[in-house]
C-alpha positions as CSV (number, residue, x, y, z in Angstrom):
1,M,-50.8,13.7,12.5
2,N,-51.6,16.6,10.2
3,A,-51.8,16.2,6.4
4,D,-48.5,17.9,5.7
5,R,-46.6,15.6,8.0
6,L,-48.3,12.6,6.6
7,T,-47.5,13.7,3.1
8,G,-43.9,14.2,4.0
9,L,-43.6,10.8,5.7
10,T,-45.2,9.1,2.7
11,A,-42.8,10.8,0.4
12,F,-39.8,9.8,2.6
13,L,-40.9,6.1,2.8
14,M,-41.4,6.1,-1.0
15,T,-37.9,7.4,-1.4
16,I,-36.5,4.6,0.8
17,A,-38.5,2.0,-1.0
18,G,-37.5,3.3,-4.4
19,G,-33.8,3.3,-3.4
20,A,-34.1,-0.3,-2.1
21,M,-35.7,-1.4,-5.3
22,A,-33.1,0.3,-7.4
23,G,-30.3,-1.2,-5.4
24,E,-31.6,-4.8,-5.6
25,Y,-30.4,-7.1,-8.3
26,K,-32.4,-10.1,-9.4
27,V,-29.9,-12.6,-10.8
28,S,-30.7,-13.9,-14.3
29,R,-30.9,-17.7,-14.5
30,L,-30.3,-20.4,-17.0
31,P,-33.0,-22.9,-17.9
32,D,-31.7,-25.3,-15.1
33,G,-32.2,-22.5,-12.5
34,T,-28.6,-21.8,-11.9
35,P,-27.3,-18.2,-12.0
36,D,-26.1,-17.0,-15.4
37,L,-22.5,-16.0,-15.2
38,Q,-22.0,-16.0,-19.0
39,G,-20.4,-13.1,-20.9
40,V,-17.1,-11.4,-21.4
41,W,-15.6,-9.8,-18.3
42,T,-12.4,-8.0,-17.3
43,N,-10.7,-7.8,-13.9
44,S,-8.4,-4.9,-14.7
45,T,-8.1,-2.5,-11.8
46,A,-5.8,0.1,-10.2
47,T,-6.1,-1.8,-6.9
48,P,-2.9,-3.8,-6.1
49,V,-2.9,-7.4,-5.0
50,E,-1.2,-6.4,-1.7
51,R,-1.8,-3.3,0.3
52,S,0.9,-0.7,0.9
53,A,2.4,-1.3,4.3
54,A,1.9,2.4,5.0
55,L,-1.9,1.8,5.0
56,G,-1.8,-0.8,7.7
57,T,-5.2,-2.4,8.2
58,R,-7.0,0.3,6.3
59,R,-9.3,-1.6,4.0
60,A,-10.8,1.2,1.9
61,F,-10.0,4.6,0.3
62,T,-12.3,7.5,0.6
63,E,-14.2,8.4,-2.6
64,A,-12.0,11.5,-3.0
65,E,-8.8,9.3,-2.7
66,A,-10.2,6.8,-5.2
67,A,-11.0,9.7,-7.7
68,A,-7.5,11.0,-7.3
69,I,-5.9,7.6,-8.0
70,Q,-8.0,7.3,-11.2
71,K,-7.1,10.9,-12.2
72,E,-3.4,10.1,-11.8
73,A,-3.7,6.8,-13.7
74,L,-5.5,8.5,-16.6
75,G,-2.9,11.4,-16.5
76,R,0.0,8.9,-16.9
77,V,-1.6,7.4,-20.0
78,A,-2.3,10.8,-21.5
79,A,1.3,12.0,-20.8
80,D,2.7,8.8,-22.3
81,A,0.6,9.2,-25.4
82,A,1.7,12.8,-26.0
83,P,3.8,13.4,-29.1
84,S,7.6,13.3,-28.7
85,D,9.3,16.7,-29.0
86,P,11.6,16.3,-32.1
87,N,13.5,19.5,-31.0
88,K,14.4,18.2,-27.6
89,K,18.1,18.1,-27.2
90,I,19.7,14.9,-25.8
91,E,22.7,15.9,-23.7
92,A,24.3,12.5,-23.5
93,I,23.4,8.9,-24.2
94,S,23.6,8.1,-20.5
95,N,20.7,10.5,-19.9
96,L,18.4,8.6,-22.2
97,P,15.3,7.3,-20.4
98,P,14.9,3.5,-20.2
99,V,13.3,2.1,-23.3
100,G,10.5,-0.4,-22.5
101,N,8.7,-3.0,-24.5
102,Y,5.4,-1.1,-24.7
103,N,4.1,2.4,-24.1
104,L,0.9,2.7,-22.1
105,F,-1.3,2.6,-25.2
106,W,-0.7,-1.2,-25.3
107,T,-1.3,-1.9,-21.7
108,D,-4.5,-2.3,-19.7
109,R,-3.7,-2.2,-16.0
110,G,-7.0,-0.6,-15.0
111,M,-7.6,3.0,-14.3
112,S,-10.0,2.8,-11.3
113,V,-10.0,1.4,-7.8
114,A,-11.9,-1.8,-7.3
115,V,-15.3,-1.2,-5.6
116,I,-16.9,-4.0,-3.6
117,D,-19.8,-3.6,-1.2
118,G,-19.5,0.2,-1.6
119,E,-15.8,0.2,-0.5
120,Y,-13.0,1.5,-2.6
121,R,-10.5,-1.3,-1.8
122,T,-6.9,-0.6,-1.0
123,S,-5.9,-4.1,-1.9
124,M,-7.3,-7.4,-3.3
125,I,-6.1,-9.3,-0.2
126,I,-8.6,-8.8,2.6
127,D,-7.4,-11.5,5.0
128,P,-5.0,-11.2,6.8
129,P,-6.3,-7.8,7.9
130,D,-3.1,-6.0,6.8
131,G,-3.8,-6.9,3.2
132,R,-0.5,-8.7,2.7
133,I,0.3,-12.2,1.6
134,P,1.7,-14.2,4.6
135,S,5.4,-14.8,4.9
136,L,7.0,-17.8,3.2
137,T,8.0,-20.9,5.1
138,A,11.7,-21.7,5.4
139,E,11.4,-24.5,2.8
140,A,9.7,-22.1,0.4
141,R,12.3,-19.4,0.9
142,Q,15.1,-21.9,0.0
143,K,13.2,-23.0,-3.1
144,M,12.7,-19.4,-4.2
145,L,16.4,-18.7,-3.8
146,S,17.3,-21.7,-5.9
147,R,14.8,-20.6,-8.6
148,R,16.3,-17.2,-8.7
149,E,19.8,-18.6,-9.1
150,N,18.7,-20.7,-12.0
151,R,16.5,-18.0,-13.6
152,G,19.0,-17.2,-16.4
153,V,19.6,-20.9,-17.3
154,A,19.0,-21.6,-21.0
155,D,20.0,-25.3,-21.3
156,G,16.9,-25.9,-23.3
157,P,13.3,-24.7,-23.7
158,E,12.2,-26.7,-20.7
159,S,14.4,-24.6,-18.4
160,R,12.6,-21.3,-19.5
161,G,9.5,-19.8,-18.0
162,L,6.0,-20.9,-19.0
163,G,5.2,-17.6,-20.5
164,E,8.2,-17.7,-22.8
165,R,7.1,-21.1,-23.9
166,C,3.5,-20.0,-24.5
167,I,2.2,-22.7,-22.2
168,L,0.6,-20.3,-19.6
169,S,0.5,-16.6,-19.2
170,F,3.0,-14.7,-17.2
171,G,1.6,-13.6,-13.8
172,S,-1.5,-15.4,-12.7
173,S,-4.0,-14.5,-15.5
174,S,-5.4,-18.0,-16.0
175,G,-4.7,-18.9,-12.4
176,P,-6.2,-19.9,-10.2
177,P,-6.3,-17.4,-8.7
178,M,-7.3,-15.3,-11.8
179,L,-5.7,-11.9,-11.4
180,P,-5.1,-9.1,-13.8
181,T,-1.8,-8.5,-15.5
182,M,-0.4,-5.7,-17.6
183,Y,-2.8,-6.4,-20.5
184,N,-5.2,-9.0,-22.0
185,S,-7.2,-9.3,-18.8
186,Y,-10.5,-10.5,-20.6
187,Y,-12.4,-13.6,-19.7
188,Q,-15.3,-15.3,-21.4
189,I,-17.5,-17.5,-19.2
190,V,-19.6,-20.2,-20.9
191,Q,-21.9,-22.6,-18.9
192,G,-23.1,-26.0,-20.1
193,Q,-24.6,-29.2,-18.7
194,G,-22.2,-30.2,-15.9
195,Y,-19.4,-27.8,-16.8
196,V,-18.3,-24.1,-16.7
197,A,-15.7,-23.1,-19.1
198,I,-13.6,-19.9,-18.8
199,L,-11.7,-18.7,-21.8
200,V,-8.7,-16.6,-20.7
201,E,-7.5,-14.0,-23.2
202,M,-3.9,-14.2,-22.1
203,V,-2.1,-16.9,-24.2
204,H,-4.8,-19.5,-25.1
205,D,-6.0,-21.0,-21.8
206,V,-9.4,-22.5,-21.2
207,R,-10.3,-23.5,-17.7
208,M,-12.7,-26.4,-17.6
209,I,-14.6,-26.6,-14.3
210,R,-16.6,-29.8,-13.6
211,L,-19.7,-29.4,-11.6
212,G,-20.0,-32.1,-8.9
213,G,-18.0,-35.2,-8.5
214,E,-14.6,-35.9,-7.1
215,H,-11.1,-34.6,-7.9
216,L,-8.8,-36.7,-10.0
217,P,-6.1,-38.8,-8.2
218,G,-3.2,-36.8,-7.0
219,S,-0.9,-38.6,-9.5
220,I,-2.7,-36.7,-12.3
221,R,-1.3,-33.1,-12.4
222,K,-2.8,-30.5,-14.7
223,W,-1.9,-27.0,-15.9
224,M,-4.3,-24.7,-13.9
225,G,-5.0,-27.6,-11.6
226,D,-8.1,-29.8,-11.4
227,S,-11.2,-27.7,-10.8
228,V,-14.4,-29.1,-9.3
229,G,-17.3,-26.7,-8.6
230,H,-20.7,-26.7,-7.0
231,W,-23.4,-24.2,-6.2
232,E,-24.0,-22.7,-2.8
233,G,-27.1,-20.7,-3.3
234,D,-26.3,-18.3,-6.1
235,T,-22.6,-18.6,-5.6
236,L,-20.4,-20.9,-7.7
237,V,-17.8,-22.4,-5.5
238,V,-14.7,-23.9,-7.2
239,K,-12.0,-26.0,-5.5
240,T,-8.8,-26.5,-7.4
241,K,-5.9,-28.8,-6.6
242,N,-3.4,-31.1,-8.3
243,F,-1.3,-28.4,-9.9
244,R,1.9,-29.1,-11.9
245,A,5.1,-28.3,-10.1
246,E,6.2,-26.0,-12.9
247,Q,3.2,-23.7,-12.2
248,N,3.4,-21.5,-9.1
249,F,1.7,-18.4,-7.6
250,R,4.1,-16.3,-5.6
251,G,6.3,-19.3,-5.0
252,S,3.5,-21.7,-4.2
253,S,4.0,-25.5,-4.4
254,E,2.1,-28.2,-6.3
255,N,0.2,-28.8,-3.0
256,M,-1.6,-25.5,-3.2
257,V,-5.4,-25.6,-3.0
258,V,-7.4,-22.6,-4.3
259,T,-11.1,-22.1,-3.4
260,E,-12.9,-19.6,-5.6
261,R,-16.3,-18.0,-5.2
262,F,-18.1,-16.4,-8.2
263,T,-21.2,-14.3,-7.2
264,R,-23.0,-12.2,-9.7
265,V,-24.1,-9.1,-7.8
266,A,-25.2,-6.9,-10.7
267,A,-25.9,-7.0,-14.4
268,D,-22.3,-5.8,-15.0
269,K,-20.4,-7.2,-12.0
270,I,-19.3,-10.5,-10.6
271,V,-17.5,-10.5,-7.2
272,Y,-14.6,-13.0,-7.5
273,K,-13.3,-14.2,-4.1
274,F,-10.4,-16.6,-3.7
275,T,-8.7,-18.4,-0.7
276,I,-5.2,-19.9,-1.0
277,D,-4.1,-22.7,1.3
278,D,-0.6,-24.0,0.9
279,P,1.1,-24.8,4.2
280,T,4.2,-26.0,2.3
281,T,4.8,-22.4,1.1
282,F,2.8,-19.9,3.2
283,A,2.7,-19.4,7.0
284,S,-1.1,-19.2,6.8
285,S,-3.9,-19.2,4.3
286,F,-5.1,-15.9,2.8
287,T,-8.1,-14.5,1.0
288,G,-8.6,-11.9,-1.6
289,E,-11.5,-10.6,-3.8
290,L,-11.9,-8.3,-6.8
291,P,-14.7,-7.4,-9.2
292,F,-15.1,-8.8,-12.7
293,T,-16.8,-6.1,-14.8
294,S,-18.8,-6.9,-18.0
295,V,-17.5,-5.6,-21.3
296,D,-19.2,-5.3,-24.6
297,S,-16.4,-6.9,-26.6
298,N,-15.0,-10.2,-27.8
299,V,-12.0,-12.2,-26.8
300,Y,-9.6,-12.3,-29.7
301,E,-6.8,-14.7,-30.5
302,Y,-3.6,-14.3,-28.5
303,A,-1.1,-15.6,-31.1
304,C,1.7,-16.2,-28.6
305,H,4.2,-17.9,-30.8
306,E,3.5,-15.8,-33.9
307,G,6.6,-13.6,-34.4
308,N,8.0,-14.6,-31.1
309,Y,11.7,-14.8,-31.6
310,A,12.7,-14.4,-28.0
311,L,13.0,-18.1,-27.1
312,P,15.1,-19.2,-30.1
313,G,17.2,-16.0,-29.6
314,I,17.8,-16.8,-25.9
315,L,18.7,-20.4,-26.6
316,A,21.0,-19.5,-29.6
317,A,22.8,-16.9,-27.5
318,E,23.4,-19.5,-24.8
319,R,24.8,-22.0,-27.3
320,E,27.1,-19.4,-28.7
321,G,28.3,-18.5,-25.3
322,E,29.0,-22.1,-24.5
323,R,31.1,-22.4,-27.7
324,K,33.1,-19.4,-26.6
325,G,33.4,-20.7,-23.1
326,T,31.3,-17.8,-21.7
327,P,27.7,-19.0,-21.1
328,T,25.4,-16.0,-21.2
329,K,22.9,-17.2,-18.6
330,G,20.7,-14.7,-20.4
331,G,17.3,-13.9,-18.9
332,S,14.0,-12.6,-20.1
333,D,11.5,-10.0,-18.9
334,A,8.6,-12.1,-20.2
335,E,7.6,-13.3,-16.8
């Protein structure tokens, strides 16, 4: 082998070694040796929970497609933030656009596609392969129909949604599974002796995960369920069960069991994976994953009841309707 070829081969091997070293992440650890998951994180993303049916079993976008999605998302925010034209003539009231609760300045749905293992994911759900949540059982469909029929009932605060009552967030922000919503998708993880605590920005929830031990008896039902975790290598595995019947994910029952896996893969990323098993509700179990990205910020108070006049307004309108003999069955878009 001549000197030029040897020099070239050496340079090539150094390039490979350098790339491997740059791509490796050595997880930081706490004094007890367990991986350090602490910090403030966000799971906001432009990737939807379920994949578009048009994409079939296609698990990832190309880099160009992901860039186009981000460009479109940023464009929507920019267009929404543009000043209104005071000279624009409104032809008729019926032509007015719908007036929403928020403009995009107040939302944080995520501008970029979720990237895991170098793939620009088309959905959070990865199993089944079509990226869709399995169909509901006949029992679950009937329960959901009944829930929809009673959605507008305002007999008392107990009949309203958990988000309206500031008990839990709307959507599945606190979970489990912990998924992004339209805003306030920050989480602070704190680890201590025998526990992992997750402060959820939306509303005021703190998930307490016991490390080791058994679940509480099934007669004890908790908001966000009863979470017990353990370490499998550098992955925190958390199994949650014993949910309250009032809490549900996509129509799930109190028998739902959620298994979560938290793996820190970079200084600024945790891969969060969840599997849902609820044969009462879903035809089969399903699995999803999404990244939690570190943010240099704090989690601020979510003063849910402060200035919240929706609930007394809904109840007052229902009482007035009852007095007039025309119950309003008014609903709310809070959920």
